[in-house]
Backbone of each chain as ProteinMPNN parsed JSONL, in Angstrom:
{"seq_chain_A": "MDAASALADLTEISSQVDAAVLLDEGGAVLASTLEDDARSERIARTAVELLHAADERLGREGRSILRLEASLREGSVFAVREAGRSIVATTSPSPTSGLVLYDLKACLRSLEQADEPAKPEPRRKAEKQETADA", "coords_chain_A": {"N_chain_A": [[4.031, 4.94, 20.159], [1.113, 4.358, 18.696], [-0.918, 2.173, 16.312], [-3.05, 3.284, 15.448], [-2.057, 6.061, 15.592], [-0.033, 6.352, 14.373], [-1.508, 5.55, 11.418], [-2.519, 7.801, 11.016], [-0.532, 10.032, 11.183], [0.45, 8.764, 8.416], [-1.54, 9.088, 6.923], [-1.703, 11.824, 6.823], [0.815, 12.451, 5.491], [0.859, 11.288, 3.372], [-0.721, 12.481, 0.444], [-2.316, 10.833, -1.168], [-2.805, 8.851, -0.664], [-5.873, 6.918, -0.2], [-7.233, 5.233, 1.961], [-6.335, 2.989, 4.436], [-5.188, 0.584, 5.958], [-4.33, -1.027, 9.022], [-2.448, -4.815, 9.406], [-2.287, -7.017, 11.616], [-0.028, -9.995, 12.608], [-1.646, -12.335, 11.428], [-3.672, -11.197, 10.622], [-5.543, -9.503, 11.582], [-7.509, -6.617, 11.917], [-5.256, -3.897, 12.715], [-5.024, -1.309, 12.772], [-7.576, 1.567, 11.419], [-8.028, 3.437, 8.463], [-10.605, 3.947, 7.857], [-13.956, 4.701, 9.056], [-15.86, 2.828, 8.678], [-16.38, 0.303, 9.805], [-16.958, -2.883, 8.876], [-16.01, -2.21, 5.977], [-13.215, -1.546, 6.583], [-12.611, -4.308, 7.454], [-13.274, -5.801, 4.971], [-11.194, -4.945, 3.318], [-9.356, -5.475, 4.574], [-9.114, -8.874, 4.825], [-9.366, -9.29, 1.794], [-6.832, -8.194, 1.346], [-5.258, -9.793, 3.164], [-5.809, -12.157, 1.103], [-4.672, -11.095, -1.073], [-2.157, -11.566, -0.882], [-1.442, -13.92, -0.245], [-2.035, -14.923, -2.189], [-0.547, -14.557, -3.913], [1.817, -15.103, -2.958], [1.642, -17.769, -3.168], [1.197, -18.507, -5.827], [3.857, -16.828, -7.374], [5.171, -16.813, -5.427], [8.765, -17.812, -3.978], [11.648, -20.721, -3.508], [12.856, -19.744, -0.69], [12.655, -16.639, -1.148], [10.402, -13.992, 0.157], [7.538, -12.365, -0.555], [7.525, -8.844, -0.011], [6.381, -6.533, -0.806], [3.688, -5.064, -2.617], [1.885, -4.136, -5.285], [-0.701, -3.516, -6.919], [-1.998, -2.167, -10.003], [-4.957, -0.702, -10.959], [-7.781, 0.322, -13.511], [-9.504, 1.791, -11.882], [-8.212, 2.499, -9.823], [-5.505, 2.011, -7.46], [-3.603, -0.895, -5.848], [-2.054, -1.197, -2.72], [0.353, -3.301, -0.838], [2.502, -4.019, 2.152], [4.534, -5.752, 3.518], [5.889, -6.419, 7.237], [7.973, -6.836, 9.683], [6.307, -8.98, 11.126], [3.878, -7.278, 10.612], [1.298, -6.24, 8.228], [0.272, -3.576, 5.818], [-2.417, -1.925, 3.802], [-2.981, -0.023, 1.685], [-5.537, 1.997, -0.37], [-5.653, 3.705, -3.413], [-6.276, 6.644, -5.884], [-6.413, 6.231, -9.435], [-3.307, 5.834, -11.068], [-0.699, 6.369, -9.24], [2.098, 8.263, -7.46], [3.997, 5.685, -7.222], [6.677, 4.927, -6.324], [6.711, 6.945, -4.048], [4.475, 6.168, -2.454], [5.027, 3.707, -1.389], [6.932, 4.222, -0.105], [5.722, 5.93, 2.171], [4.078, 4.053, 2.99], [6.188, 2.381, 4.059], [7.503, 3.589, 5.92], [5.241, 4.29, 7.742], [5.106, 1.565, 8.81], [7.55, 1.205, 9.633], [7.971, 3.161, 11.669], [5.878, 2.261, 13.66], [7.345, -0.274, 14.668], [9.439, 0.893, 15.386], [8.362, 1.958, 17.601], [8.209, -0.23, 18.767], [10.221, -1.099, 19.945], [12.345, -1.69, 23.116], [12.762, 1.521, 25.103], [15.722, 3.043, 24.87], [18.032, 3.754, 27.841], [18.411, 6.763, 28.83], [20.916, 8.691, 29.06], [23.143, 9.094, 32.086], [23.477, 11.873, 33.829], [25.711, 13.818, 34.71], [26.479, 15.028, 38.29], [25.955, 18.257, 38.705], [28.101, 20.07, 40.004], [27.981, 21.052, 43.065], [28.335, 24.612, 42.766], [29.979, 26.428, 45.848], [29.743, 29.727, 47.504], [31.898, 30.449, 48.327], [33.755, 32.606, 47.96]], "CA_chain_A": [[3.096, 5.187, 19.082], [0.182, 3.322, 18.239], [-1.225, 1.645, 15.497], [-3.749, 4.491, 15.182], [-1.195, 7.838, 15.512], [0.655, 5.528, 12.965], [-2.072, 5.775, 10.136], [-3.173, 9.508, 10.772], [0.557, 10.409, 10.37], [0.655, 8.561, 6.885], [-2.341, 10.128, 5.794], [-1.303, 13.379, 7.115], [1.799, 13.523, 4.573], [0.502, 11.195, 1.967], [-2.097, 13.074, 0.264], [-2.406, 10.096, -2.278], [-3.84, 7.785, 0.421], [-7.811, 6.957, 0.084], [-7.734, 4.582, 2.494], [-5.44, 2.443, 4.652], [-5.685, -0.466, 7.285], [-2.979, -1.846, 9.655], [-2.952, -5.697, 10.132], [-1.054, -8.04, 12.52], [0.386, -11.234, 11.718], [-2.704, -13.053, 11.887], [-4.318, -10.696, 9.614], [-6.815, -8.914, 12.437], [-6.877, -5.136, 11.93], [-4.851, -3.257, 14.36], [-6.106, 0.35, 12.803], [-7.719, 1.474, 9.808], [-8.194, 5.167, 8.068], [-11.892, 4.267, 7.595], [-15.004, 4.668, 10.021], [-16.872, 1.797, 8.306], [-15.657, -1.306, 10.142], [-17.177, -3.73, 7.419], [-15.398, -1.588, 4.815], [-11.796, -2.178, 6.92], [-12.529, -5.674, 7.286], [-13.265, -6.256, 3.764], [-9.794, -4.19, 2.511], [-8.278, -6.899, 5.332], [-9.144, -10.01, 4.012], [-8.73, -8.988, 0.406], [-5.208, -7.997, 1.371], [-4.315, -11.319, 3.094], [-5.967, -13.352, 0.461], [-3.53, -10.909, -2.087], [-0.344, -12.045, -0.501], [-1.022, -15.312, 0.168], [-2.123, -15.804, -3.749], [1.113, -14.093, -4.606], [3.112, -16.391, -2.409], [1.488, -19.434, -3.718], [1.872, -18.282, -7.477], [4.66, -16.183, -7.545], [6.52, -16.888, -4.09], [10.124, -18.726, -4.542], [12.019, -20.783, -2.405], [14.151, -18.549, -0.098], [12.154, -15.818, -0.791], [9.259, -13.9, -0.11], [7.158, -11.412, -1.209], [7.881, -7.868, 0.834], [5.701, -5.266, -1.227], [3.138, -5.582, -3.695], [1.27, -3.481, -6.143], [-1.987, -3.493, -8.139], [-2.522, -0.787, -10.492], [-6.241, -1.092, -11.917], [-8.0, 1.419, -13.944], [-10.109, 2.404, -11.132], [-6.961, 2.627, -8.808], [-4.143, 1.205, -7.209], [-3.779, -1.564, -4.139], [-0.553, -1.707, -2.311], [0.528, -4.189, 0.624], [3.565, -4.048, 1.889], [4.915, -6.391, 5.096], [7.404, -6.157, 7.255], [8.142, -7.765, 10.91], [4.867, -9.261, 11.146], [2.615, -6.418, 10.072], [1.123, -5.889, 7.241], [-0.361, -2.536, 5.686], [-2.927, -2.316, 3.036], [-3.448, 1.225, 1.415], [-5.379, 2.133, -1.716], [-5.19, 5.384, -4.182], [-6.803, 6.883, -7.247], [-5.37, 5.64, -10.412], [-1.877, 6.344, -11.425], [-0.383, 7.395, -8.152], [3.035, 7.807, -7.799], [4.1, 4.761, -6.529], [7.381, 4.967, -5.148], [6.382, 7.639, -2.292], [2.92, 5.6, -1.468], [5.628, 2.552, -1.134], [7.883, 5.048, 1.143], [5.135, 6.37, 2.921], [3.648, 2.904, 3.595], [7.386, 1.275, 5.01], [7.665, 4.126, 6.641], [4.49, 3.794, 8.741], [5.58, 0.116, 9.578], [9.329, 1.464, 10.825], [7.381, 3.776, 12.908], [5.416, 1.404, 14.621], [8.426, -1.034, 14.777], [10.574, 1.613, 16.759], [7.752, 2.184, 19.097], [7.583, -1.762, 20.061], [11.478, -1.293, 20.92], [12.378, -0.913, 24.369], [13.383, 3.018, 25.171], [16.946, 2.977, 25.406], [17.768, 4.305, 29.38], [18.828, 8.111, 28.832], [22.552, 8.526, 29.47], [22.908, 9.768, 32.774], [23.949, 13.39, 33.672], [26.81, 13.802, 35.729], [25.722, 14.943, 39.305], [26.871, 19.193, 38.759], [29.109, 20.532, 40.853], [27.537, 22.239, 43.709], [29.333, 25.707, 43.747], [30.006, 27.013, 47.107], [30.072, 30.936, 47.262], [33.615, 30.695, 49.484], [34.53, 33.862, 47.187]], "C_chain_A": [[2.39, 4.323, 18.977], [0.028, 2.862, 16.887], [-1.941, 3.113, 14.905], [-2.871, 6.005, 14.995], [-0.501, 7.293, 14.113], [-0.12, 6.172, 11.618], [-2.439, 7.297, 10.133], [-1.731, 10.061, 10.584], [0.572, 9.874, 8.772], [-0.166, 9.539, 6.3], [-2.718, 11.53, 5.841], [-0.332, 13.538, 5.941], [1.63, 13.21, 3.282], [-0.761, 11.5, 1.433], [-2.808, 12.051, -1.26], [-3.162, 8.608, -1.874], [-5.535, 8.063, 0.482], [-7.769, 6.4, 1.578], [-6.387, 3.124, 2.948], [-5.471, 1.506, 6.064], [-4.362, -1.332, 7.193], [-3.545, -3.295, 9.553], [-2.101, -6.457, 10.943], [-0.963, -9.093, 12.101], [-0.895, -11.855, 11.309], [-3.907, -12.638, 10.912], [-5.701, -9.608, 10.356], [-6.001, -7.527, 11.733], [-6.966, -4.561, 12.888], [-5.571, -1.84, 14.143], [-6.517, 0.555, 11.18], [-7.991, 2.943, 10.105], [-9.647, 5.17, 8.298], [-12.857, 4.123, 9.027], [-15.889, 3.292, 9.777], [-16.132, 0.553, 8.606], [-15.406, -2.108, 9.075], [-16.066, -3.305, 6.369], [-13.771, -2.126, 5.196], [-11.318, -3.724, 6.913], [-12.043, -6.954, 6.149], [-12.046, -6.276, 2.971], [-9.23, -4.996, 3.354], [-8.118, -7.604, 4.632], [-8.639, -9.952, 2.676], [-7.334, -8.96, 0.463], [-4.471, -9.562, 1.612], [-4.722, -12.499, 1.649], [-4.629, -12.499, -0.818], [-2.307, -11.436, -2.029], [-0.731, -13.215, -0.58], [-1.481, -16.058, -1.65], [-0.996, -15.247, -4.179], [1.823, -15.009, -3.993], [3.198, -17.427, -3.279], [1.702, -19.282, -5.216], [2.831, -17.911, -7.403], [6.019, -16.216, -6.202], [7.392, -17.831, -4.774], [10.948, -19.218, -3.34], [13.175, -19.938, -1.884], [13.975, -17.153, -0.107], [11.025, -15.061, -0.403], [8.854, -12.597, -0.223], [7.194, -10.465, 0.138], [6.354, -6.623, 0.325], [5.013, -6.127, -2.835], [2.113, -4.575, -4.006], [0.445, -3.737, -7.312], [-2.291, -2.812, -8.853], [-3.808, -1.528, -11.65], [-6.527, -0.087, -12.532], [-8.546, 2.505, -12.608], [-8.954, 2.894, -9.664], [-6.197, 1.284, -8.328], [-4.131, 0.9, -5.854], [-2.159, -1.901, -3.942], [-0.484, -2.275, -1.244], [1.637, -4.103, 0.688], [3.783, -4.679, 3.768], [6.063, -6.162, 5.634], [7.493, -6.343, 8.726], [7.092, -7.664, 11.359], [3.839, -8.73, 10.68], [2.557, -6.462, 9.339], [0.6, -4.026, 6.988], [-0.745, -2.062, 4.289], [-2.952, -0.769, 2.283], [-4.183, 0.861, -0.179], [-5.651, 3.558, -2.265], [-6.172, 5.125, -5.095], [-5.911, 6.139, -8.266], [-4.255, 6.333, -10.694], [-1.005, 7.09, -10.263], [1.165, 7.008, -8.446], [3.489, 7.025, -6.785], [5.321, 4.289, -5.454], [7.083, 5.745, -4.286], [5.18, 7.094, -1.598], [4.179, 4.411, -0.711], [6.497, 3.31, 0.559], [7.438, 5.328, 1.989], [4.392, 5.11, 4.013], [5.012, 2.295, 4.885], [7.804, 2.494, 6.271], [6.464, 4.242, 8.112], [4.911, 2.381, 9.837], [6.683, 0.148, 10.326], [8.51, 2.203, 12.006], [6.677, 2.933, 13.827], [6.469, 0.383, 15.373], [9.131, -0.499, 15.902], [9.791, 1.905, 18.196], [7.416, 1.071, 19.597], [9.428, -1.919, 20.501], [11.613, -0.653, 21.981], [13.2, 0.732, 24.207], [14.864, 2.335, 25.831], [17.272, 4.16, 26.884], [18.565, 5.939, 28.565], [20.317, 8.388, 29.329], [22.486, 9.642, 30.56], [23.645, 10.855, 33.101], [24.929, 13.457, 34.83], [26.32, 14.863, 36.603], [26.826, 17.157, 38.648], [26.809, 19.585, 39.987], [28.311, 21.485, 41.826], [28.535, 24.048, 44.37], [28.808, 26.296, 44.983], [30.394, 28.435, 46.842], [31.069, 31.493, 48.129], [33.753, 32.254, 48.677], [33.922, 35.036, 48.143]], "O_chain_A": [[2.904, 3.218, 19.153], [0.969, 3.191, 16.165], [-1.414, 3.855, 14.076], [-3.231, 6.887, 14.214], [-0.524, 7.857, 13.019], [0.385, 7.034, 10.898], [-2.627, 7.86, 9.055], [-1.714, 10.733, 9.553], [0.726, 10.749, 7.919], [0.123, 10.459, 5.535], [-3.578, 12.192, 5.259], [-0.441, 14.579, 5.294], [1.878, 13.909, 2.299], [-1.789, 10.942, 1.817], [-3.569, 12.488, -2.123], [-3.766, 7.725, -2.483], [-6.196, 8.978, 0.972], [-8.279, 7.123, 2.433], [-5.74, 2.48, 2.123], [-5.831, 1.986, 7.139], [-3.701, -1.909, 6.33], [-4.769, -3.422, 9.571], [-0.91, -6.314, 10.665], [-1.715, -9.419, 11.183], [-0.92, -11.487, 10.135], [-4.813, -13.366, 10.506], [-6.605, -9.097, 9.695], [-4.869, -7.305, 11.303], [-7.867, -4.435, 13.718], [-6.377, -1.305, 14.904], [-6.074, 0.031, 10.158], [-8.132, 3.547, 11.169], [-10.128, 6.158, 8.852], [-12.442, 3.459, 9.978], [-16.536, 2.792, 10.698], [-15.427, -0.084, 7.823], [-14.361, -2.236, 8.437], [-15.267, -4.158, 5.982], [-13.139, -2.876, 4.453], [-10.251, -4.236, 6.575], [-11.348, -7.969, 6.109], [-11.737, -7.166, 2.178], [-8.236, -5.461, 2.795], [-7.267, -7.495, 3.749], [-7.576, -10.501, 2.387], [-6.655, -9.644, -0.303], [-3.694, -10.233, 0.933], [-4.013, -13.449, 1.317], [-3.791, -13.219, -1.361], [-1.551, -11.708, -2.961], [0.04, -13.751, -1.377], [-1.309, -17.186, -2.111], [-0.52, -15.848, -5.143], [2.508, -15.764, -4.683], [4.139, -17.909, -3.91], [2.48, -20.071, -5.752], [3.448, -18.966, -7.261], [7.186, -15.831, -6.128], [7.101, -18.498, -5.767], [11.068, -18.527, -2.328], [14.167, -19.553, -2.503], [14.684, -16.393, 0.553], [10.13, -15.804, -0.807], [9.657, -11.684, -0.03], [6.974, -10.978, 1.235], [5.57, -6.087, 1.107], [5.373, -7.008, -3.616], [1.451, -4.128, -3.07], [0.826, -4.091, -8.428], [-3.4, -2.448, -8.463], [-3.751, -2.338, -12.576], [-5.684, 0.796, -12.373], [-8.139, 3.648, -12.398], [-9.246, 3.62, -8.713], [-6.251, 0.096, -8.648], [-4.404, 1.642, -4.91], [-1.359, -2.537, -4.627], [-1.29, -1.859, -0.412], [2.25, -4.069, -0.379], [3.349, -4.207, 4.819], [7.081, -5.817, 5.034], [6.604, -5.587, 9.119], [6.675, -6.657, 11.933], [2.878, -9.405, 10.312], [3.635, -6.768, 8.831], [0.59, -3.286, 7.972], [0.162, -1.777, 3.506], [-2.865, -0.232, 3.387], [-3.808, -0.008, -0.966], [-5.854, 4.487, -1.483], [-6.796, 4.081, -5.282], [-4.872, 5.551, -7.969], [-4.289, 7.553, -10.532], [-0.672, 8.269, -10.381], [1.59, 6.096, -9.155], [3.473, 7.408, -5.615], [5.245, 3.679, -4.388], [7.182, 5.119, -3.231], [4.854, 7.406, -0.453], [4.17, 4.317, 0.516], [6.543, 2.967, 1.74], [8.137, 5.252, 3.0], [4.211, 5.139, 5.23], [4.874, 1.947, 6.057], [8.331, 2.206, 7.346], [6.847, 4.267, 9.282], [4.981, 2.26, 11.06], [6.926, -0.521, 11.33], [8.48, 1.761, 13.155], [7.086, 3.022, 14.984], [6.408, 0.259, 16.596], [9.399, -1.037, 16.977], [10.223, 2.033, 19.341], [6.633, 0.953, 20.54], [9.81, -2.782, 21.291], [11.27, 0.517, 22.153], [14.043, 1.001, 23.351], [15.079, 1.553, 26.757], [16.755, 5.278, 26.893], [19.33, 5.753, 27.618], [20.456, 7.965, 30.476], [22.024, 10.763, 30.347], [24.739, 10.818, 32.538], [24.595, 12.997, 35.922], [25.709, 15.752, 36.011], [28.01, 17.225, 38.316], [25.908, 19.535, 40.824], [28.002, 22.611, 41.436], [29.019, 24.461, 45.424], [27.638, 26.603, 45.217], [31.307, 28.592, 46.031], [31.131, 32.641, 48.57], [33.899, 33.09, 49.568], [34.228, 36.212, 47.948]]}, "seq_chain_B": "MRRPLTLLVFVAGPLLYLSRRRGAQRERVHLAYDDGSAVTLARGAPESERLLELARQAL", "coords_chain_B": {"N_chain_B": [[-28.012, 18.946, -37.559], [-27.13, 16.102, -37.865], [-24.557, 16.06, -38.602], [-23.156, 17.163, -36.242], [-23.631, 14.689, -34.911], [-22.69, 12.673, -36.055], [-19.968, 13.37, -36.679], [-19.419, 12.996, -33.628], [-19.21, 10.972, -33.081], [-17.607, 9.404, -35.096], [-15.418, 10.561, -33.818], [-15.153, 11.327, -30.907], [-15.719, 8.402, -30.437], [-13.933, 6.659, -31.273], [-11.654, 7.638, -29.738], [-12.354, 7.215, -27.107], [-12.506, 4.789, -27.056], [-9.96, 3.889, -27.277], [-8.707, 5.241, -25.307], [-9.645, 3.929, -23.13], [-8.353, 1.405, -23.668], [-5.871, 1.535, -23.38], [-6.134, 2.224, -20.431], [-6.815, -0.34, -19.908], [-4.647, -1.828, -20.707], [-2.674, -1.01, -19.017], [-3.027, -1.901, -16.595], [-1.791, -3.856, -14.178], [0.064, -5.745, -12.152], [2.964, -5.463, -9.462], [5.355, -6.819, -8.317], [7.387, -6.784, -5.49], [10.489, -8.593, -3.853], [12.225, -9.803, -0.999], [14.739, -9.908, -1.441], [15.462, -7.996, -2.94], [15.022, -8.017, -5.278], [12.69, -8.307, -8.342], [9.422, -8.588, -9.94], [7.137, -7.986, -12.815], [3.971, -8.04, -13.338], [1.903, -8.247, -16.545], [-1.516, -7.264, -17.475], [-3.247, -10.475, -18.589], [-1.549, -12.03, -18.332], [-1.202, -15.449, -17.184], [-0.726, -15.611, -14.057], [-1.464, -13.052, -12.847], [-4.294, -12.159, -13.386], [-5.505, -13.712, -11.023], [-5.024, -12.235, -8.584], [-5.469, -9.449, -9.682], [-7.998, -9.24, -9.761], [-8.89, -9.921, -6.975], [-7.556, -7.677, -5.955], [-9.525, -5.339, -7.134], [-11.864, -5.71, -5.523], [-10.682, -4.902, -3.101], [-11.017, -2.182, -3.585]], "CA_chain_B": [[-28.472, 17.886, -36.495], [-26.375, 15.017, -38.459], [-23.274, 16.553, -39.042], [-22.344, 17.042, -35.097], [-23.948, 13.362, -34.424], [-21.301, 12.009, -37.188], [-18.653, 13.869, -35.946], [-19.007, 12.83, -32.203], [-18.997, 8.589, -33.254], [-16.384, 9.309, -35.551], [-14.052, 11.359, -33.274], [-15.46, 10.497, -29.688], [-15.785, 7.109, -30.02], [-12.434, 6.307, -31.303], [-10.971, 8.26, -28.868], [-12.708, 6.667, -26.123], [-11.815, 3.161, -27.178], [-8.46, 3.948, -27.263], [-8.556, 5.566, -23.686], [-9.943, 2.753, -22.597], [-7.393, 0.333, -24.126], [-4.918, 2.193, -22.809], [-6.377, 2.072, -19.297], [-6.545, -1.803, -19.617], [-2.867, -2.444, -20.717], [-1.68, -0.23, -17.714], [-3.419, -2.986, -15.438], [0.111, -4.406, -13.857], [0.783, -6.517, -11.035], [4.009, -5.16, -9.473], [5.701, -7.735, -6.433], [8.802, -6.758, -4.629], [11.158, -9.754, -2.813], [13.066, -9.291, 0.538], [16.158, -10.06, -1.79], [16.236, -7.147, -3.761], [14.295, -8.739, -6.983], [11.179, -7.581, -8.593], [8.255, -9.48, -10.958], [5.899, -6.655, -12.704], [3.342, -8.774, -14.555], [0.735, -6.999, -16.887], [-2.576, -8.029, -17.463], [-3.251, -11.329, -19.684], [-0.351, -12.682, -17.393], [-2.068, -16.093, -16.006], [-0.753, -15.512, -12.507], [-1.863, -11.537, -12.867], [-5.791, -12.031, -13.528], [-6.405, -13.332, -9.826], [-4.434, -11.02, -8.299], [-6.256, -7.949, -10.214], [-9.23, -9.361, -9.355], [-8.759, -9.451, -5.691], [-7.284, -5.767, -5.616], [-10.498, -5.041, -7.762], [-12.446, -6.065, -4.547], [-10.085, -3.737, -2.183], [-10.928, -0.296, -4.335]], "C_chain_B": [[-27.568, 16.868, -36.814], [-25.286, 15.161, -38.153], [-22.328, 16.305, -37.365], [-22.41, 15.73, -34.586], [-22.971, 12.626, -34.812], [-20.198, 11.907, -36.746], [-18.326, 13.282, -34.023], [-18.967, 11.464, -32.699], [-18.203, 9.064, -33.993], [-14.931, 9.517, -34.674], [-14.39, 10.88, -31.685], [-15.331, 9.275, -29.413], [-14.675, 6.471, -30.088], [-11.43, 6.685, -30.048], [-11.294, 7.717, -27.293], [-12.335, 5.457, -25.655], [-10.389, 3.046, -26.764], [-7.885, 4.531, -25.706], [-8.694, 4.6, -22.62], [-8.91, 1.339, -22.411], [-6.416, 0.569, -23.611], [-4.942, 2.15, -21.549], [-6.111, 0.467, -19.254], [-5.489, -2.302, -19.949], [-2.106, -2.189, -19.7], [-2.581, -0.987, -16.48], [-2.137, -3.715, -15.753], [-0.227, -5.198, -12.43], [2.321, -6.428, -10.626], [4.853, -6.104, -7.901], [7.452, -7.706, -5.855], [9.334, -8.244, -3.655], [11.927, -9.121, -1.895], [14.543, -9.086, -0.104], [16.499, -9.259, -2.343], [15.045, -7.086, -5.488], [13.092, -8.312, -6.95], [10.447, -8.392, -9.8], [7.278, -7.988, -11.252], [5.573, -7.743, -13.865], [1.638, -7.885, -15.27], [-0.309, -7.699, -17.022], [-2.735, -9.093, -18.136], [-2.32, -12.243, -18.844], [-1.413, -14.002, -16.915], [-1.981, -16.193, -14.638], [-1.222, -13.834, -12.45], [-3.568, -11.587, -12.674], [-6.197, -12.468, -12.089], [-6.078, -12.619, -8.646], [-4.905, -9.52, -8.492], [-7.548, -8.256, -9.659], [-9.802, -9.175, -7.961], [-8.666, -7.848, -5.478], [-8.497, -5.192, -5.85], [-11.361, -4.568, -6.229], [-12.234, -5.337, -3.574], [-11.008, -2.493, -2.978], [-12.363, -0.501, -4.168]], "O_chain_B": [[-26.974, 16.578, -35.776], [-24.832, 14.367, -37.328], [-21.311, 15.631, -37.202], [-21.486, 15.372, -33.857], [-22.355, 11.924, -34.01], [-19.514, 10.926, -36.457], [-17.249, 13.24, -33.428], [-17.992, 11.013, -32.099], [-17.491, 9.543, -33.11], [-13.843, 8.949, -34.764], [-13.723, 9.916, -31.311], [-14.897, 8.901, -28.324], [-14.303, 5.747, -29.164], [-10.57, 5.937, -29.583], [-10.453, 7.848, -26.404], [-11.994, 5.055, -24.542], [-9.866, 2.206, -26.032], [-6.818, 4.23, -25.17], [-8.076, 4.484, -21.562], [-8.754, 0.566, -21.466], [-5.845, -0.454, -23.232], [-3.809, 2.024, -21.085], [-5.186, 0.058, -18.552], [-5.261, -3.407, -19.456], [-1.102, -2.825, -19.382], [-2.685, -0.385, -15.411], [-1.59, -4.058, -16.801], [-1.156, -4.692, -11.8], [3.079, -7.164, -11.259], [4.741, -5.821, -6.709], [8.357, -8.538, -5.911], [8.568, -8.816, -2.879], [12.263, -7.943, -2.018], [15.398, -8.366, 0.411], [17.707, -9.218, -2.58], [14.62, -6.277, -6.312], [12.444, -7.986, -5.955], [11.221, -8.826, -10.653], [6.843, -7.19, -10.421], [6.255, -8.184, -14.79], [0.728, -7.26, -14.725], [-0.196, -8.883, -16.707], [-1.919, -8.787, -19.005], [-2.657, -13.427, -18.86], [-2.425, -13.666, -16.299], [-2.87, -16.72, -13.969], [-1.21, -13.628, -11.236], [-4.03, -10.972, -11.713], [-7.153, -11.834, -11.641], [-6.914, -12.445, -7.76], [-4.761, -8.612, -7.673], [-8.139, -7.361, -9.055], [-10.819, -8.535, -7.693], [-9.477, -7.065, -4.985], [-8.863, -4.447, -4.941], [-11.485, -3.399, -5.864], [-13.21, -4.928, -2.946], [-11.875, -2.077, -2.21], [-13.154, 0.392, -4.472]]}, "name": "protein", "num_of_chains": 2, "seq": "MDAASALADLTEISSQVDAAVLLDEGGAVLASTLEDDARSERIARTAVELLHAADERLGREGRSILRLEASLREGSVFAVREAGRSIVATTSPSPTSGLVLYDLKACLRSLEQADEPAKPEPRRKAEKQETADAMRRPLTLLVFVAGPLLYLSRRRGAQRERVHLAYDDGSAVTLARGAPESERLLELARQAL"}
């Protein structure tokens, strides 16, 4: 599964997500639900700054921030990072935070699973050829 | 004409003020760490202001 498909699945299952952007480790946009590239870039840049500011102010030794939720009157911003990738999503005001976070994590995990090399399928035993001796 | 206007000012005004105040009180930042711990910062906490400002830019 590629980044665009993962986001398409996310918007299909999560009606609360208005916009979502997937970022790589360096903060570059991997995929976005928005057609406006400039807005995707702006959200990505803001997400990177947001996580950086949170790390600076509230990061603690030996612990790193995995999830961030900023609730505002205008809406909410969620950022989740896992295995080198991050996803940021915006929602309308008062979303069901637990569900949104679950869906964002599921989106990142689906990408992670796609990265893993496919396991070889177990070999089937060759079917015995039945001879019609009878 | 004046009565409905007075009523509007004395009823709708406070309601609007209270709903805006409640909305402002709901503004917060919630952070979850990899060790399972979490922190919630309400608006007004020194660390939360910058984070809320950045989040506002994303919306």
